[in-house]
C-alpha positions in Angstrom: 4.8 90.1 -84.1 1.4 90.8 -83.9 -0.9 90.0 -86.6 -2.4 93.1 -88.8 -5.5 91.4 -89.1 -6.1 90.7 -85.2 -4.9 93.9 -84.1 -7.5 95.6 -86.7 -10.3 93.7 -85.3 -9.4 94.5 -81.8 -9.5 98.3 -82.7 -13.1 97.6 -83.3 -13.5 97.7 -79.6 -14.3 94.9 -77.0 -17.9 93.9 -78.3 -16.8 93.2 -81.7 -13.7 91.7 -80.6 -15.7 89.1 -78.2 -17.7 88.1 -80.6 -15.5 87.8 -83.7 -13.4 85.0 -81.3 -17.0 83.6 -80.5 -18.1 83.1 -84.0 -14.2 82.7 -85.6 -12.5 79.5 -85.8 -9.3 81.1 -86.0 -7.1 78.7 -83.5 -3.9 81.0 -83.0 -4.6 84.6 -82.6 -1.6 86.6 -82.3 -1.0 90.2 -80.5 2.8 89.1 -79.9 4.5 92.4 -78.9 1.7 94.5 -79.6 1.2 97.7 -77.0 -1.7 98.1 -75.4 -0.9 100.3 -72.4 -3.4 101.9 -70.7 -6.2 100.7 -72.2 -9.5 99.7 -71.2 -10.3 96.1 -71.7 -12.1 94.8 -69.0 -14.0 91.5 -70.0 -12.6 90.8 -73.0 -11.5 87.5 -74.0 -7.9 87.0 -75.0 -8.3 83.1 -74.4 -5.3 81.3 -75.8 -4.0 84.5 -77.4 -0.4 84.8 -78.3 0.6 88.4 -76.3 4.5 87.4 -76.2 6.4 90.3 -74.4 3.3 92.5 -75.5 3.2 95.5 -73.5 0.3 95.8 -71.3 1.7 98.8 -68.9 -1.6 100.1 -66.5 -4.0 98.3 -68.9 -7.6 97.6 -67.3 -7.7 93.6 -67.9 -10.3 93.3 -64.9 -12.5 90.2 -65.1 -10.8 89.6 -68.9 -10.6 85.8 -69.8 -6.9 85.1 -70.3 -7.2 81.7 -69.8 -3.8 79.5 -71.5 -3.1 83.0 -73.1 0.8 83.1 -73.7 2.1 86.0 -71.6 5.7 85.7 -71.5 7.7 88.3 -71.1 4.9 90.5 -71.1 5.1 93.9 -69.3 2.3 94.4 -67.2 3.5 96.6 -64.6 0.8 98.4 -62.6 -2.3 96.5 -64.5 -5.8 95.9 -63.2 -5.9 92.0 -63.5 -9.2 91.8 -60.7 -10.9 89.0 -61.2 -9.6 87.9 -64.5 -9.1 84.2 -65.5 -5.9 83.3 -66.0 -5.9 80.0 -65.4 -3.0 77.8 -67.3 -1.7 81.0 -68.6 1.9 81.4 -69.3 3.5 84.0 -67.7 7.1 83.1 -67.4 9.4 86.3 -66.7 6.5 88.7 -67.0 6.6 92.2 -65.1 3.9 91.9 -62.9 5.3 94.7 -60.2 2.5 96.6 -58.6 -0.6 95.0 -60.5 -3.9 94.2 -59.1 -4.7 90.4 -59.1 -7.2 90.2 -56.4 -9.6 87.5 -56.7 -7.8 86.2 -60.2 -8.0 82.5 -61.2 -4.5 81.4 -61.6 -5.4 78.3 -61.1 -2.1 76.5 -63.0 -0.7 79.4 -64.5 3.1 79.5 -64.6 4.6 82.4 -63.0 8.6 81.4 -63.1 10.8 83.9 -62.7 7.9 86.8 -62.7 8.4 90.1 -61.0 5.1 90.3 -58.8 6.5 92.1 -56.4 4.3 94.5 -54.6 1.5 92.8 -56.3 -2.2 92.6 -55.0 -3.2 88.7 -55.0 -5.6 88.7 -52.1 -8.3 86.3 -52.7 -6.6 85.0 -55.3 -6.9 81.1 -56.7 -3.3 80.1 -57.2 -4.0 76.3 -57.0 -1.0 74.4 -58.9 0.5 77.7 -59.8 4.4 78.0 -60.8 5.8 80.6 -59.0 9.2 78.9 -59.1 12.0 81.7 -59.1 9.2 84.5 -58.7 9.7 88.1 -57.0 6.7 88.4 -54.3 8.2 90.8 -52.1 5.8 93.0 -50.3 2.7 91.2 -51.9 -0.3 91.0 -50.3 -1.4 87.1 -50.8 -3.9 87.7 -47.9 -6.7 85.0 -48.1 -5.1 83.4 -50.8 -5.1 80.0 -52.4 -1.9 78.1 -53.0 -2.8 74.7 -52.6 -0.5 72.6 -54.1 1.6 75.7 -55.5 5.2 75.8 -56.5 6.8 78.3 -54.9 10.6 76.7 -55.0 12.8 79.5 -54.8 11.0 82.0 -54.7 11.3 85.4 -53.1 8.9 86.2 -50.3 10.5 88.7 -48.4 8.0 91.0 -46.6 4.9 89.1 -48.4 1.6 88.9 -46.4 0.4 85.6 -46.5 -2.5 86.1 -43.5 -4.9 83.0 -43.8 -3.4 81.8 -47.2 -4.3 78.0 -48.1 -0.6 76.6 -48.4 -2.0 73.3 -48.1 0.6 70.7 -49.8 2.4 74.0 -51.6 6.3 73.4 -52.1 8.8 75.6 -50.6 12.0 74.5 -51.6 14.4 77.1 -51.0 12.1 79.5 -50.8 13.2 83.2 -48.8 10.2 83.9 -46.4 12.1 86.7 -44.5 9.7 89.0 -42.7 7.2 87.4 -44.2 3.4 87.6 -42.2 2.2 84.7 -42.0 -0.4 84.8 -39.3 -3.0 82.3 -39.8 -1.9 80.5 -43.2 -1.5 76.8 -43.0 2.1 76.8 -43.3 3.3 73.1 -44.2 5.5 71.9 -42.0 8.0 70.7 -44.3 8.9 74.4 -45.0 9.7 75.7 -41.6 13.3 74.6 -41.5 
């Protein structure tokens, strides 16, 4: 349950929120379960914020700082996360279908069991990301960096991986039916 004081601070606007985050010494910010659907929160500092099971449908989080945020079970369908910082964020079982994560920094992010179907991940940095059992059906991963990413048991049916950097990525029981791998540096261990 979201902390009422934290929610009240957020309602004062992005500039107020970002100043508060910079000046306060609160170590745990709790916005779990909050509904922020369709809000414009581009550039907000949600670094380390607990957004467990938050409802963020069609929200604008472009260029937001969500590093180390807890987005477990969050609903981010059709959200704009372009150029957002999601490094080390936890998005286990998050719903990200049709979201825009183009140019996002998802280095070491956890997407275990997440729905990333039809998501735009073009030019995203997914180095060392955990995408185990994730649904990436028809996702666009053109020019994405997936170095050392774990794609075990992920479903990449119909996904676009054109020119993707897959150096040392883990493909154990990964579904690649009809995936477009033109120009990708697919590890030979993935081709069985």
